[in-house]
Every structure is written in structure tokens, then in C-alpha cells.
C-alpha positions as CSV (number, residue, x, y, z in Angstrom):
1,X,84.7,110.0,3.5
2,X,81.2,109.2,2.6
3,X,79.1,111.1,-0.1
4,X,75.7,109.2,-1.4
5,X,76.1,105.6,0.5
6,X,80.0,105.5,-1.9
7,X,83.2,105.6,0.2
8,X,86.0,107.6,-1.3
9,X,89.3,106.6,0.1
10,X,92.1,109.6,0.5
11,X,94.2,110.3,-2.6
12,X,98.0,110.3,-2.9
13,X,100.3,112.0,-3.9
14,X,104.0,110.8,-4.6
15,X,106.0,113.9,-5.2
16,X,109.5,113.3,-6.7
17,X,112.2,116.3,-6.7
18,X,116.3,116.4,-5.8
19,X,117.3,115.7,-2.2
20,X,118.7,119.5,-2.1
21,X,117.8,122.6,-0.4
22,X,115.7,124.2,-3.8
23,X,114.3,120.6,-4.1
24,X,112.9,120.3,-0.6
25,X,111.3,123.8,-0.8
26,X,109.4,122.7,-4.3
27,X,108.4,119.6,-1.6
28,X,106.7,122.0,0.5
29,X,105.2,124.2,-1.3
30,X,103.2,121.2,-3.4
31,X,102.5,119.6,-0.2
32,X,101.0,122.8,1.7
33,X,98.4,123.0,-1.4
34,X,97.7,119.7,-1.9
35,X,97.3,119.2,1.8
36,X,94.8,122.5,1.5
37,X,92.1,119.7,-1.1
38,X,92.8,117.1,1.7
39,X,95.2,115.1,0.1
40,X,98.0,113.2,1.6
41,X,101.6,113.3,0.1
42,X,104.9,111.3,0.2
43,X,108.3,111.6,-1.0
44,X,111.7,110.1,-1.2
45,X,112.3,112.2,1.8
46,X,109.9,110.1,3.7
47,X,110.4,106.9,3.7
48,X,111.3,104.6,6.6
49,X,114.9,104.0,7.5
50,X,116.1,100.6,7.9
51,X,114.6,99.5,4.5
52,X,115.6,99.3,1.1
53,X,114.9,102.9,-0.4
54,X,114.6,102.4,-3.9
55,X,111.9,99.2,-2.4
56,X,110.0,102.3,-0.6
57,X,110.2,104.7,-3.6
58,X,108.8,101.9,-6.1
59,X,105.7,101.0,-3.1
60,X,104.7,104.2,-2.6
61,X,104.8,104.8,-6.0
62,X,102.8,102.3,-7.0
63,X,100.7,103.2,-4.2
64,X,100.4,106.5,-5.0
65,X,97.3,108.0,-7.1
66,X,99.0,111.3,-9.0
67,X,103.1,112.1,-9.5
68,X,104.6,115.4,-9.1
69,X,107.7,115.7,-10.7
70,X,110.4,118.2,-10.8
71,X,112.6,118.0,-14.0
72,X,113.8,121.3,-13.5
73,X,117.5,120.0,-13.5
74,X,117.1,116.6,-15.2
75,X,117.8,114.7,-12.3
76,X,118.6,111.3,-12.5
77,X,117.0,109.4,-10.0
78,X,114.2,111.9,-10.6
79,X,113.8,110.7,-14.1
80,X,113.9,107.2,-13.1
81,X,111.3,107.5,-10.2
82,X,109.0,109.2,-12.7
83,X,109.8,106.6,-16.0
84,X,108.6,103.9,-12.9
85,X,105.8,106.4,-12.6
86,X,104.9,106.3,-16.4
87,X,105.5,102.6,-16.9
88,X,102.4,102.0,-13.9
89,X,100.2,104.5,-16.0
90,X,100.5,106.8,-13.5
91,X,98.5,110.6,-13.6
92,X,101.9,112.6,-13.4
93,X,102.4,116.7,-13.6
94,X,105.8,117.3,-14.9
95,X,107.1,120.6,-13.3
96,X,110.0,122.8,-14.2
97,X,111.7,125.8,-13.5
98,X,111.7,128.7,-15.8
99,X,115.3,129.1,-15.0
100,X,116.0,126.0,-16.2
101,X,118.6,125.8,-19.0
102,X,118.0,122.6,-21.1
103,X,115.3,121.6,-22.5
104,X,113.5,118.4,-21.5
105,X,114.3,115.4,-23.1
106,X,112.4,115.2,-26.3
107,X,110.3,111.8,-25.1
108,X,108.7,114.0,-22.3
109,X,107.6,116.9,-24.3
110,X,104.1,115.2,-25.4
111,X,103.3,115.5,-21.0
112,X,101.9,117.3,-19.4
113,X,104.2,120.1,-17.7
114,X,103.6,123.8,-16.0
115,X,106.5,125.8,-15.8
116,X,106.7,127.4,-12.6
117,X,108.3,130.8,-11.0
118,X,110.9,129.8,-8.2
119,X,109.9,133.4,-6.8
120,X,106.3,133.0,-7.3
121,X,105.7,129.3,-5.7
122,X,102.2,130.7,-5.1
123,X,101.0,130.1,-8.8
124,X,102.9,126.4,-8.9
125,X,100.3,126.0,-5.7
126,X,97.7,127.2,-7.7
127,X,98.4,124.4,-10.9
128,X,99.0,121.7,-8.2
129,X,95.5,122.1,-6.9
130,X,93.6,122.3,-9.9
131,X,96.0,119.3,-11.5
132,X,95.3,117.4,-8.4
133,X,90.9,118.6,-8.3
134,X,90.6,117.3,-11.9
135,X,91.9,114.1,-11.1
136,X,89.6,113.4,-8.0
137,X,86.7,114.7,-10.2
138,X,87.4,112.5,-13.1
139,X,88.0,109.4,-10.9
140,X,84.8,110.4,-9.0
141,X,82.6,110.7,-12.1
142,X,84.2,107.3,-13.6
143,X,83.2,105.6,-10.6
144,X,79.3,106.7,-10.8
145,X,79.4,105.0,-14.2
């Protein structure tokens, strides 16, 4: 995409959710929202077969511009992927269902997170679009400086 003789690369988001129907439903809603603003979406469910899953996931996180992670059930695999993204200083949006029973671990409480209603995923999509759009604007502004 060109603008004023600058080339902007396509932005990528890695979505982290558990591998279960609820996780797939959330991932699908987020993916649809991000596609509305032309962000390429990847997730662990899209990893190529035959490769080491963890290697594929870490490479995808490394190449992503932003991370969106559902910590509702505090799944250990999701926590690992969020920790890896944090170590790489990736902009990360944590989402948590309002139905979550446990509090987030204390070392995550300072992070940006959004509480969503599983019965109203359009609201979640609007938050995701806002987060991703703000990231894109910030990156483009920094590239102009």
C-alpha cells in the first residue's frame, strides 16, 4: 500500500485463544473485525502441518505486529504465548469474558485488557478494531518522524 511515496506493509495480528469451541468462536469474531480494517490474521489453528507446533507459533508471534489474547480460562498454552509476546515487547490486547470466575494473575493486572460479553461479540469487535487502528496510526506517525 503506497501513500505519499511511502510503502506500508500489511499489518499482522496473532490471535491467542484455547483450542476449543469457545476459543474458535472468539477467534472468528476477532478475525472478522480485523479483516474489516485489512489486518492479516494468524493463529495457532492455522499453523502448517508437519512442523513443530511451538516453533510455528513462536515464529508467528515474532512476525506479528500485534497480539490479541483471550485469558478467560487462563489456559497454560495461552499464558505461555502471551509471555513470549511480552518478552518480545509486542503490543498485546488481553481480553477476558465477563463470565470469568478467577481474577487475572497480579502481574497481568497492569496490562490493557477488555472485558467482553460472550453474548455481544460485536462490542468486542469494536474494541479490537479501535485497538488495532490506534496501533496502525501510531506506527505510521512514528514512520513520518
